MINUMI-409569 format. One record per atom (N, C-alpha, C): atom name; x, y, z. Coordinates in steps of 0.02 Angstrom, whole numbers, plus 50000, padded with zeros to 5 digits. Example, Ala and Ser with C-alpha at 12.3 -4.5 7.8 and 13.67 -1.06 7.14 Angstrom:
BEGIN
N/50660/49716/50390
CA/50615/49775/50390
C/50660/49835/50390
N/50642/49888/50354
CA/50684/49947/50357
C/50645/50002/50394
% end
This chain:
BEGIN
N/60399/56056/46965
CA/60438/56114/46944
C/60462/56104/46873
N/60457/56155/46832
CA/60476/56149/46762
C/60551/56143/46754
N/60573/56097/46712
CA/60643/56087/46699
C/60670/56143/46655
N/60722/56178/46680
CA/60751/56234/46643
C/60813/56212/46603
N/60827/56148/46601
CA/60886/56124/46566
C/60882/56141/46492
N/60939/56164/46462
CA/60938/56178/46390
C/60935/56115/46348
N/60943/56056/46379
CA/60943/55994/46342
C/60872/55964/46337
N/60828/55981/46384
CA/60763/55947/46388
C/60707/55995/46366
N/60668/55973/46316
CA/60614/56015/46289
C/60545/55985/46299
N/60539/55930/46336
CA/60474/55896/46347
C/60442/55875/46281
N/60482/55861/46231
CA/60456/55847/46164
C/60415/55783/46163
N/60441/55729/46191
CA/60405/55665/46188
C/60341/55669/46228
N/60343/55700/46286
CA/60283/55708/46326
C/60230/55749/46289
N/60253/55800/46253
CA/60207/55840/46213
C/60176/55800/46156
N/60216/55757/46125
CA/60190/55716/46070
C/60138/55666/46094
N/60149/55637/46153
CA/60099/55592/46182
C/60033/55629/46192
N/60037/55690/46218
CA/59977/55730/46229
C/59943/55747/46163
N/59982/55763/46112
CA/59954/55780/46046
C/59916/55720/46018
N/59946/55662/46022
CA/59912/55602/45995
C/59847/55589/46032
N/59849/55593/46098
CA/59788/55581/46137
C/59733/55632/46123
N/59753/55695/46109
CA/59703/55747/46097
C/59662/55734/46034
N/59690/55696/45987
CA/59653/55681/45925
C/59592/55638/45940
N/59594/55598/45994
CA/59541/55549/46007
C/59504/55562/46072
N/59513/55621/46103
CA/59483/55631/46169
C/59412/55658/46168
N/59383/55665/46108
CA/59314/55688/46104
C/59273/55643/46057
N/59280/55578/46067
CA/59242/55530/46026
C/59178/55512/46062
N/59121/55522/46029
CA/59055/55505/46056
C/59023/55449/46015
N/58973/55418/46044
CA/58933/55370/46007
C/58863/55369/46037
N/58815/55346/45998
CA/58746/55341/46021
C/58731/55269/46040
N/58706/55260/46101
CA/58691/55193/46124
C/58625/55169/46094
N/58603/55109/46113
CA/58542/55080/46085
C/58479/55119/46103
N/58483/55162/46152
CA/58425/55202/46173
C/58427/55273/46145
N/58475/55286/46100
CA/58480/55352/46069
C/58515/55404/46111
N/58548/55383/46166
CA/58584/55429/46209
C/58656/55438/46184
N/58677/55500/46183
CA/58745/55515/46161
C/58793/55504/46219
N/58845/55464/46208
CA/58891/55446/46261
C/58962/55466/46240
N/59000/55494/46287
CA/59070/55509/46275
C/59112/55448/46293
N/59157/55428/46248
CA/59201/55371/46261
C/59262/55394/46300
N/59271/55371/46361
CA/59330/55394/46400
C/59394/55368/46370
N/59446/55409/46376
CA/59512/55392/46347
C/59564/55392/46402
N/59605/55339/46403
CA/59657/55332/46453
C/59724/55318/46419
N/59778/55338/46452
CA/59844/55315/46430
C/59856/55249/46466
N/59850/55195/46428
CA/59850/55129/46458
C/59869/55077/46407
N/59908/55027/46426
CA/59923/54972/46380
C/59862/54927/46370
N/59864/54888/46318
CA/59808/54843/46302
C/59793/54795/46359
N/59845/54769/46391
CA/59835/54720/46444
C/59796/54749/46502
N/59798/54814/46511
CA/59762/54845/46567
C/59687/54835/46560
N/59661/54837/46499
CA/59590/54825/46489
C/59571/54755/46513
N/59614/54707/46493
CA/59598/54637/46508
C/59606/54623/46582
N/59656/54653/46615
CA/59665/54642/46686
C/59606/54670/46725
N/59586/54732/46708
CA/59527/54760/46741
C/59466/54717/46730
N/59459/54691/46670
CA/59401/54650/46654
C/59400/54587/46696
N/59458/54557/46707
CA/59462/54496/46746
C/59451/54509/46820
N/59480/54564/46845
CA/59476/54578/46916
C/59406/54602/46937
N/59371/54636/46890
CA/59307/54667/46908
C/59249/54633/46872
N/59256/54570/46855
CA/59203/54537/46817
C/59136/54538/46854
N/59137/54524/46918
CA/59075/54522/46957
C/59046/54593/46964
N/59088/54643/46968
CA/59063/54711/46975
C/59025/54734/46914
N/59046/54712/46855
CA/59012/54732/46794
C/58941/54705/46790
N/58929/54651/46824
CA/58862/54621/46821
C/58812/54660/46865
N/58838/54698/46913
CA/58793/54734/46958
C/58799/54810/46952
N/58850/54833/46917
CA/58861/54905/46911
C/58867/54924/46838
N/58818/54960/46813
CA/58816/54977/46741
C/58854/55042/46727
N/58884/55073/46779
CA/58917/55137/46770
C/58991/55130/46755
N/59016/55069/46748
CA/59086/55060/46730
C/59098/55087/46660
N/59157/55116/46648
CA/59170/55150/46583
C/59181/55102/46525
N/59128/55072/46501
CA/59130/55031/46441
C/59076/55056/46394
N/59091/55067/46331
CA/59155/55061/46297
C/59206/55112/46324
N/59269/55099/46310
CA/59321/55146/46326
C/59380/55136/46280
N/59425/55186/46279
CA/59483/55183/46235
C/59546/55195/46276
N/59600/55166/46252
CA/59665/55178/46282
C/59717/55183/46228
N/59773/55215/46244
CA/59826/55220/46194
C/59893/55220/46231
N/59945/55203/46193
CA/60013/55204/46221
C/60063/55212/46165
N/60121/55239/46183
CA/60177/55242/46136
C/60216/55177/46143
N/60227/55143/46087
CA/60257/55076/46090
C/60327/55074/46059
N/60350/55129/46030
CA/60417/55128/46001
C/60434/55193/45966
N/60498/55202/45950
CA/60521/55260/45912
C/60583/55241/45872
N/60587/55268/45811
CA/60642/55251/45766
C/60666/55314/45730
N/60732/55317/45720
CA/60761/55371/45681
C/60737/55368/45609
N/60720/55425/45580
CA/60694/55429/45511
C/60744/55463/45466
N/60793/55427/45439
CA/60846/55459/45399
C/60821/55491/45335
N/60765/55468/45308
CA/60740/55495/45245
C/60715/55567/45253
N/60703/55589/45315
CA/60680/55657/45327
C/60735/55702/45356
N/60795/55676/45362
CA/60850/55715/45390
C/60877/55766/45340
N/60887/55827/45363
CA/60920/55878/45322
C/60987/55894/45353
N/61022/55943/45326
CA/61090/55958/45350
C/61092/55965/45426
N/61127/55919/45461
CA/61125/55920/45534
C/61164/55976/45566
N/61209/56010/45528
CA/61248/56064/45558
C/61219/56133/45542
N/61162/56133/45506
CA/61128/56197/45494
C/61099/56223/45559
N/61101/56288/45569
CA/61076/56319/45630
C/61012/56358/45615
N/60967/56359/45664
CA/60911/56405/45660
C/60907/56444/45725
N/60885/56506/45719
CA/60887/56554/45775
C/60818/56578/45794
N/60813/56602/45856
CA/60750/56628/45880
C/60754/56704/45884
N/60733/56737/45831
CA/60729/56810/45830
C/60793/56843/45853
N/60784/56896/45894
CA/60841/56934/45920
C/60862/56912/45989
N/60836/56855/46012
CA/60851/56832/46080
C/60922/56805/46087
N/60953/56788/46031
CA/61020/56759/46034
C/61021/56684/46041
N/60962/56652/46050
CA/60960/56580/46057
C/60964/56547/45989
N/60999/56491/45985
CA/61004/56453/45923
C/61012/56379/45938
N/60996/56338/45888
CA/61003/56266/45892
C/61029/56239/45825
N/61060/56180/45830
CA/61073/56143/45769
C/61007/56113/45744
N/61005/56092/45682
CA/60944/56066/45652
C/60914/56010/45693
N/60849/56008/45695
CA/60812/55955/45730
C/60823/55887/45696
N/60810/55834/45734
CA/60823/55766/45710
C/60756/55730/45702
N/60741/55701/45644
CA/60676/55670/45632
C/60671/55600/45664
N/60614/55588/45696
CA/60600/55522/45725
C/60527/55504/45710
N/60516/55439/45701
CA/60449/55412/45694
C/60429/55379/45759
N/60373/55400/45787
CA/60348/55373/45851
C/60289/55328/45837
N/60292/55267/45862
CA/60239/55217/45851
C/60190/55219/45909
N/60126/55224/45893
CA/60073/55225/45943
C/60023/55170/45927
N/59989/55146/45978
CA/59933/55101/45970
C/59873/55128/46008
N/59816/55126/45975
CA/59753/55147/46005
C/59709/55085/46014
N/59679/55078/46073
CA/59638/55020/46088
C/59566/55043/46101
N/59519/55009/46071
CA/59448/55021/46082
C/59419/54957/46112
N/59395/54961/46172
CA/59370/54902/46208
C/59296/54910/46223
N/59256/54860/46205
CA/59185/54859/46218
C/59164/54790/46240
N/59103/54785/46266
CA/59075/54720/46284
C/59031/54692/46229
N/59009/54737/46183
CA/58966/54716/46127
C/58998/54739/46062
N/58984/54703/46009
CA/59018/54716/45945
C/58992/54780/45912
N/58927/54792/45913
CA/58898/54849/45879
C/58925/54916/45904
N/58931/54928/45970
CA/58960/54992/45992
C/59031/55002/45968
N/59069/54947/45962
CA/59138/54955/45938
C/59139/54979/45866
N/59092/54955/45825
CA/59088/54978/45755
C/59069/55051/45751
N/59025/55074/45795
CA/59006/55144/45795
C/59064/55190/45811
N/59110/55165/45850
CA/59169/55205/45868
C/59222/55201/45813
N/59235/55141/45788
CA/59287/55132/45737
C/59270/55171/45674
N/59206/55171/45654
CA/59187/55205/45592
C/59191/55281/45598
N/59198/55307/45659
CA/59211/55378/45666
C/59284/55395/45656
N/59327/55349/45678
CA/59399/55362/45679
C/59431/55353/45610
N/59415/55298/45577
CA/59450/55280/45515
C/59445/55333/45460
N/59388/55365/45448
CA/59385/55414/45393
C/59428/55475/45404
N/59450/55488/45465
CA/59493/55546/45477
C/59561/55537/45444
N/59583/55475/45437
CA/59649/55460/45410
C/59643/55431/45340
N/59678/55465/45293
CA/59672/55441/45223
C/59739/55442/45185
N/59792/55411/45208
CA/59796/55377/45273
C/59827/55420/45328
N/59834/55486/45316
CA/59870/55528/45364
C/59825/55585/45387
N/59843/55613/45445
CA/59807/55670/45474
C/59860/55717/45502
N/59855/55782/45486
CA/59905/55831/45508
C/59879/55872/45566
N/59923/55884/45614
CA/59908/55927/45671
C/59962/55980/45675
N/59943/56044/45675
CA/59992/56098/45680
C/60004/56116/45753
N/60066/56113/45774
CA/60083/56125/45844
C/60147/56167/45848
N/60156/56198/45906
CA/60219/56232/45922
C/60258/56185/45966
N/60311/56156/45940
CA/60346/56103/45974
C/60394/56126/46029
N/60414/56190/46028
CA/60461/56215/46077
C/60432/56277/46111
N/60432/56277/46178
CA/60410/56335/46215
C/60460/56392/46204
N/60433/56451/46188
CA/60475/56509/46179
C/60508/56515/46111
N/60491/56470/46065
CA/60519/56471/45997
C/60462/56476/45947
N/60476/56509/45890
CA/60427/56511/45835
C/60439/56451/45791
N/60414/56393/45812
CA/60427/56330/45776
C/60362/56293/45762
N/60313/56328/45735
CA/60250/56295/45716
C/60264/56243/45662
N/60243/56181/45674
CA/60259/56126/45630
C/60197/56083/45619
N/60190/56057/45559
CA/60138/56008/45544
C/60162/55939/45564
N/60132/55911/45615
CA/60147/55843/45637
C/60100/55795/45600
N/60128/55747/45565
CA/60088/55699/45527
C/60078/55635/45566
N/60015/55615/45572
CA/59997/55552/45604
C/59971/55505/45550
N/60007/55450/45539
CA/59991/55404/45484
C/59958/55342/45513
N/59901/55323/45484
CA/59867/55261/45504
C/59901/55202/45470
N/59919/55151/45510
CA/59958/55095/45484
C/59919/55030/45480
N/59880/55013/45531
CA/59850/54947/45533
C/59790/54946/45581
N/59750/54893/45574
CA/59693/54884/45619
C/59678/54809/45625
N/59660/54788/45684
CA/59641/54719/45696
C/59597/54717/45759
N/59563/54661/45769
CA/59524/54654/45830
C/59524/54581/45852
N/59511/54571/45914
CA/59503/54503/45940
C/59452/54505/45997
N/59425/54447/46011
CA/59375/54439/46064
C/59405/54397/46119
N/59408/54426/46179
CA/59438/54393/46235
C/59383/54369/46283
N/59383/54305/46298
CA/59336/54277/46346
C/59373/54264/46412
N/59345/54289/46466
CA/59373/54274/46532
C/59341/54209/46557
N/59373/54153/46543
CA/59345/54088/46561
C/59322/54052/46499
N/59267/54014/46505
CA/59241/53978/46447
C/59198/54024/46404
N/59172/53997/46349
CA/59135/54037/46301
C/59067/54062/46326
N/59045/54037/46382
CA/58981/54059/46411
C/58989/54122/46453
N/59050/54142/46469
CA/59062/54201/46511
C/59061/54264/46468
N/59061/54321/46503
CA/59059/54385/46467
C/59124/54394/46428
N/59120/54431/46374
CA/59177/54439/46330
C/59199/54513/46327
N/59258/54523/46302
CA/59284/54590/46290
C/59309/54593/46218
N/59283/54641/46180
CA/59304/54651/46111
C/59354/54708/46110
N/59414/54695/46085
CA/59467/54745/46085
C/59492/54756/46014
N/59483/54817/45989
CA/59512/54837/45925
C/59580/54869/45938
N/59628/54852/45895
CA/59695/54881/45901
C/59712/54918/45836
N/59724/54983/45842
CA/59741/55024/45784
C/59812/55049/45791
N/59852/55040/45739
CA/59922/55062/45740
C/59932/55127/45703
N/59973/55171/45731
CA/59987/55236/45700
C/60061/55252/45705
N/60084/55293/45658
CA/60152/55321/45661
C/60147/55396/45662
N/60177/55427/45712
CA/60179/55499/45719
C/60248/55524/45697
N/60249/55564/45644
CA/60312/55587/45615
C/60329/55655/45645
N/60379/55655/45688
CA/60396/55717/45724
C/60472/55725/45727
N/60495/55767/45773
CA/60566/55784/45778
C/60587/55788/45851
N/60650/55774/45863
CA/60682/55789/45927
C/60730/55847/45917
N/60736/55888/45969
CA/60773/55951/45962
C/60838/55949/46003
N/60888/55984/45976
CA/60953/55988/46009
C/60950/56038/46067
N/61006/56044/46102
CA/61008/56090/46158
C/61003/56163/46135
N/60978/56206/46179
CA/60978/56278/46166
C/61048/56306/46177
N/61069/56349/46132
CA/61132/56384/46139
C/61119/56459/46137
N/61160/56496/46171
CA/61154/56569/46172
C/61213/56599/46135
N/61197/56635/46082
CA/61250/56666/46042
C/61284/56722/46081
N/61350/56718/46085
CA/61387/56770/46120
C/61386/56834/46078
N/61385/56891/46113
CA/61381/56956/46080
C/61445/56995/46091
N/61471/57024/46037
CA/61532/57065/46042
C/61514/57133/46070
N/61547/57152/46126
CA/61533/57215/46159
C/61587/57268/46146
N/61646/57245/46125
CA/61701/57293/46114
C/61748/57266/46060
N/61770/57311/46016
CA/61820/57293/45966
C/61878/57343/45969
N/61938/57317/45958
CA/61998/57359/45958
C/62036/57346/45893
N/62046/57398/45854
CA/62081/57391/45790
C/62143/57436/45790
N/62199/57406/45772
CA/62262/57443/45770
C/62281/57455/45697
N/62296/57519/45680
CA/62313/57539/45612
C/62381/57573/45612
N/62425/57552/45567
CA/62491/57583/45560
C/62508/57589/45486
N/62555/57634/45470
CA/62573/57645/45400
C/62615/57589/45372
N/62653/57555/45413
CA/62694/57499/45391
C/62710/57454/45450
N/62734/57394/45436
CA/62751/57349/45490
C/62811/57374/45530
N/62853/57415/45500
CA/62913/57440/45534
C/62897/57502/45576
N/62840/57533/45564
CA/62821/57593/45600
C/62796/57574/45670
N/62829/57601/45722
CA/62811/57584/45790
C/62752/57627/45814
N/62734/57677/45775
CA/62677/57718/45794
C/62614/57692/45758
N/62558/57688/45795
CA/62497/57664/45764
C/62437/57699/45795
N/62383/57698/45758
CA/62319/57724/45782
C/62277/57666/45807
N/62249/57674/45866
CA/62206/57622/45894
C/62134/57646/45894
N/62090/57610/45858
CA/62019/57627/45855
C/61981/57579/45900
N/61942/57606/45945
CA/61902/57566/45992
C/61828/57580/45981
N/61788/57528/45975
CA/61715/57534/45970
C/61685/57497/46029
N/61644/57531/46069
CA/61618/57502/46131
C/61542/57510/46133
N/61507/57456/46152
CA/61434/57457/46160
C/61418/57488/46228
N/61374/57539/46228
CA/61354/57573/46289
C/61277/57573/46292
N/61247/57546/46346
CA/61278/57512/46403
C/61304/57443/46382
N/61355/57419/46414
CA/61388/57358/46394
C/61343/57297/46399
N/61296/57296/46447
CA/61253/57238/46458
C/61193/57237/46412
N/61185/57286/46368
CA/61127/57290/46324
C/61127/57233/46274
N/61066/57205/46262
CA/61058/57153/46211
C/61046/57186/46143
N/61046/57144/46091
CA/61040/57169/46023
C/60976/57207/46013
N/60920/57184/46044
CA/60855/57215/46034
C/60840/57269/46086
N/60888/57288/46128
CA/60878/57339/46179
C/60914/57403/46158
N/60891/57461/46184
CA/60922/57525/46165
C/60996/57526/46184
N/61039/57549/46138
CA/61111/57554/46151
C/61143/57599/46098
N/61202/57621/46113
CA/61241/57660/46065
C/61311/57629/46060
N/61345/57645/46005
CA/61414/57622/45994
C/61459/57683/45995
N/61503/57685/46045
CA/61549/57741/46053
C/61616/57722/46023
N/61639/57763/45976
CA/61703/57751/45942
C/61754/57804/45963
N/61814/57781/45977
CA/61869/57826/45995
C/61931/57807/45956
N/61972/57855/45940
CA/62035/57844/45904
C/62090/57879/45942
N/62144/57844/45956
CA/62202/57875/45989
C/62266/57849/45958
N/62317/57890/45960
CA/62381/57873/45932
C/62426/57847/45987
N/62459/57791/45974
CA/62503/57761/46024
C/62570/57745/45992
N/62620/57741/46035
CA/62687/57723/46014
C/62704/57652/46034
% end
């Protein structure tokens, strides 16, 4: 069930999905000229190695295991003060009456893992990914449901390394794992607030402070429950009171 809380916007979950979508259609050609899709999982690096150790015998008899494959995970997040603007500034959503204080900038750290059993397939995958980032790649997204907040999310490439893991001695099968580091520059959003609407005003007018007689002007929204963008009229009345 969707969370209706004004405090929760599913922002971090959406950012994880955005990062994964950048790499979910990576293909490579194997040694026989067949085009293969590289499966992508949300998984820590250790998961590749655990699977490799637990299923070592299965790989020798079953060629349908998903290798090469990729995994990614969010590994950290930090406040980004250099991108902070006036925190008490408000932005509004059209005539709905909803408003928020300014969003807060955060840098989210991600790692992408490319795991293969042979070195050449890993190069075919890596050389597709790296040219996309020079060193950044922008993705335009709507970060808040129901708000006009289209934003360019910047994904910055930070680092790359690889290592070869042997399960046992050097004569056993190996796993080649590339680790790519990225920073996703995004924002977290404050709670939704609903601007209160004035439905009635009463103004008292008199000739002097000592005069006990005054005119009372009343302005009333009809119908009273009408919103700003809905049909309504303002009825004004003036009466004299003592």
